[in-house]
C-alpha positions as a LaTeX table, in Angstrom:
\begin{tabular}{lrrr}
\hline
Residue & $x$ (\AA) & $y$ (\AA) & $z$ (\AA) \\
\hline
Met1 & 43.22 & 19.58 & 8.20 \\
Ile2 & 40.03 & 17.45 & 8.63 \\
Phe3 & 41.40 & 14.91 & 6.15 \\
Gly4 & 44.59 & 14.64 & 8.16 \\
Leu5 & 42.75 & 14.31 & 11.54 \\
Lys6 & 40.72 & 11.40 & 10.03 \\
Ile7 & 43.92 & 9.64 & 9.00 \\
Leu8 & 45.49 & 10.47 & 12.24 \\
Cys9 & 42.63 & 8.95 & 14.23 \\
Leu10 & 42.70 & 5.82 & 12.15 \\
Val11 & 46.43 & 5.39 & 12.62 \\
Leu12 & 46.02 & 5.90 & 16.34 \\
Leu13 & 43.31 & 3.28 & 16.55 \\
Phe14 & 45.38 & 0.78 & 14.36 \\
Phe15 & 48.59 & 1.08 & 16.33 \\
Gly16 & 47.10 & 1.94 & 19.69 \\
Gly17 & 45.01 & $-1.12$ & 20.43 \\
Ala18 & 41.38 & $-0.39$ & 19.55 \\
Ser19 & 39.92 & $-3.54$ & 21.04 \\
Pro20 & 39.11 & $-4.41$ & 24.65 \\
Leu21 & 41.48 & $-6.28$ & 26.92 \\
His22 & 41.03 & $-7.04$ & 30.60 \\
Ala23 & 44.09 & $-7.99$ & 32.55 \\
Asp24 & 45.50 & $-7.75$ & 36.02 \\
Trp25 & 48.87 & $-6.30$ & 36.67 \\
Pro26 & 50.56 & $-6.99$ & 40.08 \\
Gly27 & 52.83 & $-4.33$ & 41.33 \\
Ala28 & 53.67 & $-0.98$ & 39.75 \\
Trp29 & 51.75 & 0.57 & 36.85 \\
Gly30 & 53.79 & 2.38 & 34.05 \\
Leu31 & 54.59 & 2.53 & 30.37 \\
Thr32 & 55.76 & $-1.12$ & 30.34 \\
Gln33 & 52.45 & $-2.51$ & 31.85 \\
Leu34 & 50.29 & $-0.18$ & 29.50 \\
Gly35 & 52.36 & $-1.30$ & 26.49 \\
Glu36 & 51.89 & $-4.95$ & 27.26 \\
Ala37 & 48.16 & $-4.50$ & 27.65 \\
Leu38 & 47.81 & $-2.66$ & 24.42 \\
Ala39 & 50.05 & $-4.99$ & 22.50 \\
Glu40 & 47.82 & $-7.90$ & 23.40 \\
Ala41 & 44.56 & $-6.18$ & 22.32 \\
Pro42 & 42.56 & $-8.59$ & 20.19 \\
Glu43 & 41.52 & $-7.90$ & 16.55 \\
Gly44 & 37.79 & $-6.98$ & 16.16 \\
Arg45 & 35.15 & $-4.36$ & 15.60 \\
Val46 & 34.65 & $-1.36$ & 17.77 \\
Ala47 & 31.98 & 1.30 & 17.58 \\
Phe48 & 32.87 & 4.97 & 17.95 \\
Thr49 & 31.44 & 8.48 & 18.30 \\
Glu50 & 33.73 & 11.27 & 17.22 \\
Thr51 & 33.21 & 14.98 & 17.88 \\
Arg52 & 35.28 & 17.43 & 15.79 \\
Thr53 & 35.54 & 21.08 & 16.46 \\
Val54 & 36.91 & 22.98 & 13.58 \\
Ser55 & 37.84 & 26.59 & 13.79 \\
Tyr56 & 36.07 & 27.63 & 10.49 \\
Leu57 & 32.69 & 25.86 & 11.44 \\
Asp58 & 30.02 & 27.43 & 13.68 \\
Ala59 & 29.25 & 24.21 & 15.55 \\
Pro60 & 30.98 & 20.91 & 16.20 \\
Ile61 & 30.51 & 17.95 & 13.98 \\
Thr62 & 29.43 & 14.52 & 15.52 \\
Leu63 & 30.25 & 11.36 & 13.57 \\
Ser64 & 29.56 & 7.75 & 14.41 \\
Gly65 & 30.66 & 4.51 & 12.96 \\
Tyr66 & 32.98 & 1.64 & 13.59 \\
Val67 & 36.53 & 0.47 & 13.32 \\
Leu68 & 37.55 & $-2.94$ & 12.12 \\
Arg69 & 41.01 & $-4.22$ & 12.85 \\
Gln70 & 42.27 & $-7.40$ & 11.16 \\
Gly71 & 46.03 & $-8.06$ & 11.27 \\
Asp72 & 47.92 & $-5.32$ & 9.32 \\
Arg73 & 44.63 & $-3.92$ & 8.02 \\
Ile74 & 42.34 & $-1.53$ & 9.72 \\
Glu75 & 39.12 & 0.13 & 8.41 \\
Lys76 & 37.27 & 3.04 & 9.86 \\
His77 & 33.82 & 3.41 & 8.54 \\
Ile78 & 31.77 & 6.53 & 9.31 \\
Val79 & 28.13 & 5.76 & 8.89 \\
Ser80 & 26.44 & 8.93 & 10.31 \\
Pro81 & 25.74 & 11.72 & 9.27 \\
Met82 & 27.44 & 10.67 & 6.01 \\
Gln83 & 29.12 & 7.53 & 4.70 \\
Glu84 & 32.89 & 7.56 & 4.45 \\
Ser85 & 35.74 & 5.00 & 4.98 \\
Ile86 & 39.54 & 5.01 & 5.43 \\
Val87 & 41.45 & 1.73 & 5.10 \\
Ile88 & 45.06 & 1.25 & 6.09 \\
Asp89 & 46.40 & $-2.07$ & 4.66 \\
Gly90 & 50.07 & $-2.24$ & 5.33 \\
Thr91 & 51.53 & 0.99 & 4.13 \\
Thr92 & 48.65 & 1.72 & 1.60 \\
Val93 & 45.89 & 4.09 & 2.62 \\
Gln94 & 42.57 & 4.35 & 0.69 \\
Val95 & 39.94 & 7.03 & 1.51 \\
Asp96 & 36.48 & 6.95 & 0.10 \\
Thr97 & 34.79 & 10.27 & 0.90 \\
Ala98 & 31.11 & 11.13 & 1.16 \\
Glu99 & 31.40 & 12.97 & $-2.07$ \\
Gly100 & 32.41 & 10.00 & $-3.97$ \\
Glu101 & 36.07 & 10.89 & $-4.17$ \\
His102 & 38.63 & 7.97 & $-3.99$ \\
His103 & 42.27 & 8.69 & $-2.75$ \\
Arg104 & 44.90 & 6.05 & $-2.54$ \\
Phe105 & 48.52 & 6.70 & $-1.31$ \\
Asp106 & 51.45 & 5.18 & 0.42 \\
Ile107 & 51.81 & 6.14 & 4.04 \\
Asn108 & 55.64 & 6.51 & 3.48 \\
Asp109 & 54.91 & 9.53 & 1.23 \\
His110 & 53.31 & 11.58 & 4.11 \\
Gly111 & 55.79 & 12.49 & 6.82 \\
Leu112 & 53.35 & 13.37 & 9.60 \\
Ile113 & 51.33 & 10.18 & 9.13 \\
Lys114 & 54.42 & 8.04 & 8.64 \\
Gly115 & 56.11 & 9.48 & 11.79 \\
Leu116 & 53.06 & 8.83 & 13.85 \\
Ala117 & 52.51 & 5.36 & 12.47 \\
Met118 & 56.11 & 4.41 & 13.15 \\
Ala119 & 56.10 & 5.91 & 16.63 \\
Leu120 & 52.78 & 4.37 & 17.64 \\
Lys121 & 53.71 & 0.97 & 16.12 \\
Ala122 & 55.77 & 0.73 & 19.41 \\
Thr123 & 52.47 & 0.49 & 21.08 \\
Leu124 & 51.50 & $-2.58$ & 19.04 \\
Thr125 & 54.76 & $-4.30$ & 20.05 \\
Gly126 & 54.46 & $-3.35$ & 23.62 \\
Asp127 & 57.30 & $-0.92$ & 23.52 \\
Leu128 & 55.88 & 2.38 & 24.52 \\
Asn129 & 59.30 & 3.60 & 25.66 \\
Gly130 & 60.12 & 3.79 & 21.96 \\
Leu131 & 57.64 & 6.61 & 21.60 \\
Asp132 & 60.03 & 9.13 & 23.32 \\
Asn133 & 62.17 & 9.23 & 20.06 \\
Gln134 & 59.41 & 11.32 & 18.43 \\
Phe135 & 57.24 & 12.46 & 21.34 \\
Asp136 & 57.34 & 13.88 & 24.81 \\
Val137 & 55.52 & 11.12 & 26.57 \\
Thr138 & 53.59 & 11.69 & 29.82 \\
Leu139 & 51.61 & 8.81 & 31.50 \\
Ser140 & 49.40 & 9.76 & 34.36 \\
Gly141 & 46.89 & 7.86 & 36.56 \\
Ala142 & 46.80 & 4.10 & 37.41 \\
Asp143 & 45.72 & 1.00 & 35.63 \\
Ser144 & 42.10 & 1.68 & 36.53 \\
Gly145 & 42.26 & 5.05 & 34.84 \\
Trp146 & 45.26 & 6.38 & 32.82 \\
Gln147 & 46.12 & 9.17 & 30.39 \\
Leu148 & 48.95 & 8.89 & 27.79 \\
His149 & 49.73 & 12.41 & 26.50 \\
Leu150 & 52.01 & 12.74 & 23.51 \\
Val151 & 53.60 & 16.00 & 22.25 \\
Pro152 & 55.62 & 15.79 & 18.96 \\
Leu153 & 59.19 & 16.75 & 19.39 \\
Asp154 & 59.60 & 17.92 & 15.83 \\
Asp155 & 58.52 & 21.58 & 15.49 \\
Ser156 & 57.04 & 21.28 & 12.07 \\
Val157 & 54.88 & 18.13 & 13.22 \\
Arg158 & 53.95 & 19.97 & 16.46 \\
Lys159 & 52.58 & 22.94 & 14.38 \\
Ser160 & 49.93 & 20.67 & 12.70 \\
Leu161 & 49.57 & 18.36 & 15.83 \\
Pro162 & 50.18 & 20.15 & 19.22 \\
Gly163 & 49.39 & 16.98 & 20.98 \\
Leu164 & 47.18 & 13.93 & 21.41 \\
Thr165 & 45.96 & 12.12 & 24.39 \\
Leu166 & 44.81 & 8.44 & 24.74 \\
Ala167 & 42.74 & 7.67 & 27.94 \\
Gly168 & 41.51 & 4.42 & 29.28 \\
Ala169 & 41.42 & 1.85 & 31.89 \\
Glu170 & 43.64 & $-1.20$ & 32.17 \\
Gly171 & 44.21 & $-2.39$ & 28.54 \\
Ile172 & 41.27 & $-0.56$ & 27.04 \\
Val173 & 41.52 & 2.70 & 25.15 \\
Glu174 & 38.39 & 4.67 & 25.81 \\
Thr175 & 39.12 & 8.08 & 24.31 \\
Ile176 & 41.44 & 9.53 & 21.76 \\
Glu177 & 41.76 & 13.38 & 21.73 \\
Ile178 & 43.75 & 15.01 & 18.97 \\
Glu179 & 44.71 & 18.56 & 19.13 \\
Gly180 & 45.04 & 20.30 & 15.62 \\
Glu181 & 46.02 & 23.64 & 14.21 \\
Asn182 & 43.93 & 26.69 & 15.12 \\
Gly183 & 42.45 & 25.04 & 18.20 \\
Asp184 & 40.83 & 22.28 & 16.13 \\
Thr185 & 40.11 & 19.11 & 18.11 \\
Ser186 & 38.81 & 15.58 & 17.42 \\
Ile187 & 37.60 & 13.48 & 20.41 \\
Met188 & 36.82 & 9.92 & 19.68 \\
Thr189 & 34.99 & 7.89 & 22.24 \\
Leu190 & 35.19 & 4.04 & 21.74 \\
Gln191 & 32.18 & 1.89 & 22.76 \\
His192 & 33.75 & $-1.49$ & 23.71 \\
Ser193 & 31.47 & $-4.57$ & 24.21 \\
Val194 & 32.31 & $-6.59$ & 27.35 \\
Pro195 & 33.72 & $-10.06$ & 26.23 \\
\hline
\end{tabular}
């Protein structure tokens, strides 16, 4: 499940707007305004700290590194406590593990990852309303502090992924929390630099 959570975090960062954006929205705040802000997120590099709690481990694992987003390609590099990378380039995923293993596969061959990528691509295009085809979508808060909670509609997906929450302010995603099987969690905090 840890491998799946890594890929899931990377897909979320890629399709969820991992770079900072500051904007002003007159009037109401909702999915449309959030989608517009996330869709305009510029490419770039964002540092992160990720804490994983896994049911079979005695203590949480804390990882740090950076995500680099360029066009249709995103790279997640873990630099501490080990070195590992995950690259999504179009529909191709390459994983280089700390143990020296190299995995390469097509995202279309993995239903959970493909479903998430397709659903979250709506974020990149600014159409968050499209998420409701695959998720129960709840947006709470205001532009100054919001949470987008997604619960998969498909029972088989929900078994592995009970839910995920993106939180931030305006067009900046600050945290991504992924709920996994057996109470496993991954909480990624993004450290954006101010433009």
